[in-house]
N, C-alpha and C positions, 0 to 999 in steps of 0.2 A: 360535962355536957358535950364537949367537942372532941372527946377521945377517939371517936370513930372516923374523924376526918383524916384523909390521907392525901398528902401532897403529890401531885403529878404535874410536872412542868408543862406537859402538852395538853392536859385536860382539866386540871383543877389546881390553881395556884392562888396566890394572895388575893388577887382581884375577885376571883370567884367566891372565896371565903368571905371577903368583905360584903359582897352582895347577899350571901346567905345569912351572915351575922346581922346585917342591917335589917333584913326582912324578919329575922327572929325577934329582934328587940323592938322594932318600930312598925312591923307589919306593912312595910312598904318595899316593893320590889324595885330596886335601882337598875335592873338589867337594861331596860329601854334607854336609860340615860347614860350608862357607863359602857355598854358594849356596842361595838360596831361590827356587824357581820359575825357576831358571836365572840369577838375578841375585845379585850380591854383596850381603850384608847385614852391615854392621859389627857389628850386635848379635850375630851368630853367633860373634864372637870370644869371647863368654862361655863357649864350649865349650872354650876353650884356657886354659892357665895363664899369667897375666901375670907377667913376671919383671922384675927391676930392670935387669939387664944382658943383652945378647944373647950367645948362644953360636952355634956353627955351625948354620945353617939356621933360626934364629929368624925368626918373622914380625915385620916392622917396620911399625907403623901410624903414619902422620903425620896429625895432625888440625889443622885451622884452623876458624875460625868457620863457613865455608860449604863446606868441602871436606875430603876425606880421600884418602889415597894409601897404597898398600901396596907392600912390597918384601920381599926375602929377604936375611938376613944371610949372606954368603958370604965367608969368608977376610978378615974384618975390615972389610968394606964392604957397601954395600947394592946388591944386584942388583935392578933394577926397570925398568919400561917407561915411557918418556916418549913424547910424540907423535912425536918424531923417531927413536925406536927404543930398543933395550935399552941400558942404561948400568949401569956398575958404579962407584959413587961413594962417597966418604967420607960419613960420617953428617952432618958439618957442611955439606957442599954440599947434600945432599938436603933437610935440614930448613929451609933458607931458605924463608921464606914460610909456615911452619907453626908453630903455638903449642906443640904437644905432640908428643912421640914416645913411643910405647909399644911394648914388646916382648912377644911371646907365644910359648909353646912348645906344640906339639901334645901332648895327653895320650892 
C-alpha cells in the first residue's frame, strides 16, 4: 500500500508520513497539531497524551542526542518512513540507535 512513498529529506520525511498514515487509518488530519509553519516540531507533541504503552495507532517518538524519528504503532509494530522507503518493523529494530522511545495518543 505504501510502495509509492518516496523519502525526501527536504520535502517528505518521517513526520509527513506519520501524518498521512494517521489520516489513512483514523481519518484525522494531524497537520494542524504537529506542523508549525509547515515543519514538524517535536514540542507540538505536548498537545498529545503521553502513555506508557502503545495501543493501535499510537504515535511513536524515538529520541537520541541529536536526532528524532517518528512512526505509527500498527498491529504491534512501528510503521515508519526510512530513506529507502516505508517499513513496518518491531520496536526493538527501530529503536536501535535511539536512547528513548515515547508513545503518544491524540486527544
